[in-house]
C-alpha positions in Angstrom: 38.4 26.0 -28.7 37.1 24.9 -32.0 33.6 25.2 -33.3 33.2 21.4 -33.2 34.2 21.5 -29.9 31.8 24.2 -28.8 28.7 22.7 -30.2 29.6 19.4 -28.4 29.8 21.4 -25.1 26.5 23.0 -26.1 25.0 19.9 -26.8 26.0 18.4 -23.5 25.2 21.1 -21.3 21.7 21.0 -22.8 21.3 17.2 -21.7 22.4 17.6 -18.7 20.2 20.7 -18.1 17.4 18.4 -19.4 18.4 15.4 -16.8 18.4 17.9 -14.1 14.9 19.0 -15.0 13.6 15.5 -14.9 15.0 14.8 -11.6 13.5 18.1 -10.4 10.3 17.2 -11.5 10.0 13.9 -10.1 11.4 15.1 -6.7 8.6 17.6 -6.7 6.0 14.9 -7.2 5.1 15.5 -10.5 5.3 12.3 -12.8 6.1 12.3 -16.4 3.7 10.0 -17.6 0.8 7.8 -16.5 1.3 3.9 -16.5 -0.1 2.4 -19.8 -3.1 0.9 -19.7 -3.3 -2.9 -20.3 -0.2 -3.3 -18.7 2.0 -6.4 -19.9 4.2 -8.6 -17.4 3.4 -7.1 -14.0 0.5 -5.1 -12.8 0.4 -3.6 -9.2 -3.1 -2.7 -7.7 -4.2 -1.3 -4.3 -4.0 1.6 -1.6 -1.8 3.6 0.5 -0.4 0.6 2.2 1.0 -0.5 -1.6 1.4 3.2 -3.2 3.7 4.3 -0.1 2.7 8.1 0.2 5.5 10.1 1.5 8.1 7.6 0.6 10.5 9.5 -2.1 10.2 9.8 -4.8 6.3 10.3 -5.6 5.8 9.6 -9.5 2.9 9.0 -11.8 -0.3 10.2 -12.5 -2.6 11.4 -11.1 -0.1 13.0 -8.4 -2.6 12.6 -5.8 -2.5 8.8 -5.6 1.1 9.5 -4.0 2.6 6.8 -5.5 6.4 6.0 -4.6 9.0 5.0 -6.9 10.4 2.8 -3.9 7.3 1.3 -3.0 6.9 -2.7 -2.9 5.8 -2.9 -6.5 8.8 -0.9 -7.9 11.3 -3.2 -5.7 9.3 -6.3 -6.8 9.8 -5.4 -10.4 13.6 -4.6 -9.7 14.0 -8.1 -8.2 12.0 -9.8 -11.0 13.7 -7.7 -13.8 10.2 -7.6 -15.2 10.3 -5.9 -18.8 6.7 -4.5 -18.6 5.2 -2.7 -15.5 2.2 -0.8 -14.4 2.1 0.6 -10.8 -1.4 1.8 -10.9 -2.0 1.8 -6.9 -3.6 4.8 -5.4 -3.7 5.9 -1.7 -7.2 6.2 -0.3 -8.4 3.3 -2.9 -11.1 0.9 -1.8 -12.3 -2.1 -3.8 -14.8 0.2 -5.6 -11.5 1.9 -7.1 -10.1 -1.2 -8.3 -13.1 -1.9 -10.7 -14.2 2.1 -11.0 -12.4 5.5 -11.1 -11.0 7.1 -7.9 -11.3 11.0 -7.4 -8.2 12.6 -6.3 -7.0 16.1 -5.8 -5.0 16.2 -8.8 -7.3 14.5 -11.1 -9.1 11.1 -11.6 -7.1 7.6 -11.3 -8.8 5.6 -14.0 -10.2 2.0 -12.9 -6.9 0.2 -11.4 -7.9 -3.3 -13.2 -7.6 -1.4 -16.7 -4.0 -2.1 -16.1 -4.5 -5.9 -16.4 -4.8 -7.4 -19.3 -4.5 -11.2 -21.1 -0.6 -10.5 -21.6 -0.4 -9.7 -17.7 1.8 -12.4 -16.1 1.8 -11.5 -12.6 -0.4 -9.4 -10.2 -0.2 -8.1 -7.0 -3.1 -6.6 -4.9 -3.3 -4.8 -1.5 -6.9 -3.8 -0.8 -9.6 -3.8 2.2 -8.3 -1.6 4.8 -10.0 1.5 3.5 -13.4 -0.6 2.9 -13.2 -1.1 6.8 -12.7 2.7 7.3 -9.1 2.5 8.5 -8.6 6.4 8.4 -11.7 6.9 10.3 -10.7 4.1 13.0 -7.4 5.3 13.9 -9.2 8.9 14.3 -11.8 7.4 16.5 -9.5 5.5 18.7 -6.9 8.2 19.1 -9.5 10.5 20.3 -11.5 8.1 22.6 -8.5 6.0 24.3 -7.4 9.3 25.4 -10.3 9.7 27.8 -9.7 6.2 29.4 -5.9 5.5 29.3 -6.8 2.4 31.7 -9.9 1.1 29.8 -10.8 0.5 26.2 -13.3 3.5 25.1 -12.5 2.7 21.5 -13.5 -0.8 21.7 -16.3 0.2 23.7 -17.6 2.5 20.7 -17.5 0.0 18.4 -19.4 -2.9 20.2 -21.7 -0.4 21.9 -24.8 -2.1 19.9 -24.0 -5.5 21.4 -21.7 -6.5 18.4 -18.4 -5.7 16.8 -18.9 -3.1 14.4 -15.3 -3.7 13.0 -16.0 -7.0 12.7 -19.2 -6.6 10.8 -17.4 -4.3 8.3 -14.7 -7.0 7.6 -17.4 -9.6 6.9 -19.0 -6.9 4.4 -15.8 -6.4 2.7 -15.0 -10.2 1.9 -17.1 -10.5 -1.0 -15.9 -7.1 -2.2 -12.4 -8.3 -2.5 -13.4 -11.7 -3.8 -15.3 -9.6 -6.6 -12.3 -8.0 -7.5 -10.2 -11.0 -7.6 -12.6 -12.6 -9.7 -12.4 -9.5 -12.1 -8.9 -9.5 -12.2 -8.8 -13.5 -13.2 -11.4 -12.6 -16.0 -8.9 -10.0 -17.4 -5.7 -12.1 -17.1 -6.6 -16.1 -16.7 -2.9 -17.1 -17.3 -1.4 -14.7 -14.6 -0.3 -15.1 -11.1 -2.4 -13.3 -8.8 -1.0 -12.5 -5.4 -2.9 -10.8 -2.3 -0.8 -9.0 -0.2 -1.9 -9.0 3.4 -1.2 -5.7 5.7 2.0 -5.6 8.2 1.9 -5.6 11.9 0.9 -2.0 12.8 0.3 -2.6 16.8 2.1 -5.1 18.8 -0.1 -7.8 20.4 0.2 -7.0 24.1 1.1 -3.9 26.1 -0.2 -0.3 26.2 0.6 2.0 23.2 3.2 4.7 23.4 3.8 8.4 22.2 3.7 7.5 18.7 0.5 5.7 19.0 -1.0 6.8 22.3 -3.9 3.9 22.7 -4.9 2.2 25.8 -3.8 -1.3 26.5 -7.2 -2.5 26.0 -7.5 -0.3 22.8 -4.4 -1.8 21.5 -5.3 -5.1 22.1 -8.6 -4.5 20.4 -7.1 -2.9 17.1 -4.4 -5.7 17.0 -7.2 -8.5 16.9 -9.2 -6.3 14.1 -6.2 -6.1 12.0 -5.6 -9.8 12.5 -9.4 -10.5 11.4 -9.0 -8.4 8.4 -5.8 -10.3 7.2 -7.5 -13.7 7.8 -10.4 -12.4 5.7 -8.2 -11.7 3.1 -6.7 -15.0 3.3 -9.8 -16.8 2.9 -10.8 -14.8 0.0 -7.6 -15.6 -1.7 -8.0 -19.2 -1.3 -11.4 -19.0 -2.6 -10.4 -17.4 -5.7 -7.6 -19.5 -6.7 -5.1 -16.8 -5.8 -1.9 -16.6 -3.6 -2.3 -14.9 0.1 1.1 -13.1 0.8 1.3 -12.8 4.4 3.6 -10.0 5.7 2.3 -9.6 9.5 4.7 -12.4 10.9 7.8 -11.0 9.4 6.7 -7.5 10.7 6.3 -8.9 13.8 8.6 -6.7 16.5 8.5 -3.8 13.8 5.3 -2.4 14.9 4.7 1.7 15.3 5.6 1.7 19.1 9.3 0.6 18.0 12.5 3.0 18.0 13.1 4.2 14.8 15.1 1.9 12.7 13.3 -0.7 14.1 10.0 0.7 13.5 8.5 -0.3 9.9 5.0 1.6 10.5 5.3 5.3 11.4 3.0 7.1 14.0 1.4 10.4 14.7 4.9 12.0 14.0 7.0 9.9 11.4 10.7 9.9 11.9 11.4 8.4 8.5 9.8 9.5 5.4 6.4 8.4 5.1 2.8 9.5 6.3 1.5 8.8 9.6 0.2 5.4 10.5 1.5 4.1 7.2 4.5 1.7 6.0 7.9 3.4 5.7 10.7 2.3 3.6 12.1 -0.6 5.7 8.4 -2.0 5.5 8.4 -1.7 1.4 11.4 -4.0 1.6 10.2 -6.5 3.8 6.6 -6.8 1.8 9.0 -6.8 -1.6 10.8 -9.7 0.0 7.7 -11.5 0.9 6.4 -11.1 -2.5 9.5 -12.4 -4.5 9.8 -15.2 -2.1 5.9 -16.2 -2.8 6.6 -15.6 -6.6 9.9 -17.8 -6.4 8.4 -20.5 -4.4 6.0 -21.9 -6.6 6.1 -22.6 -10.6 
């Protein structure tokens, strides 16, 4: 073998090894670079229902945001062919983390609104669930509903004062969502702003299932609570001149209690890559389809 051929083979081998290293890092959950601030084109903001924790592959900094390369913002970006894209969504985010930094186990996520600038043309935002205590609600209802399988112990807990504590939390979160939308509008006055609602997590009728062992009474209560959350988001979008994207209707029949392959939200023991009580890849595809339809339906 000649020296030129040898050098060429060595160079090709180095390139291949470098490519494998990049893939390995991404697969291990280590993004190679943080999204550029002041993103041009499309900016995606939000919580874990945007970030897609557990859906391969995790990328971006900080790793603690558990941001998936197969979440709906990534699918929307591909569907639109957006030349510039900044996904700063982060698991656990509240409205406060859109305008302020968020602490994760691997470091801070800067204020998400920093990804929005005057050159941003599209913004999607999914937020509000953590403002009302989503993780706490799931935990409380799992433990309390189990004590009264024929009752509604979780509902009784949240309405013990004579009023609905979760409804009050939703009402309190409304102005916070409104202020976030106003801040986005100030930074990107010419952008299309889409506020994306939450998918159907539990079916409107019937009892729970092994994946979501809530009593029938608590299942109905939780379904109504998430409906109220989406209704609040829709009102805030309308008031702010943003566009609301409904994902609940299109995901009906794909709740936690459906069999694998039909289920778009994973339960206590996920059967598809995702974390418990969060969207899987099928759900992300559906949300992306709803966002793409909304973007293309209006000038």
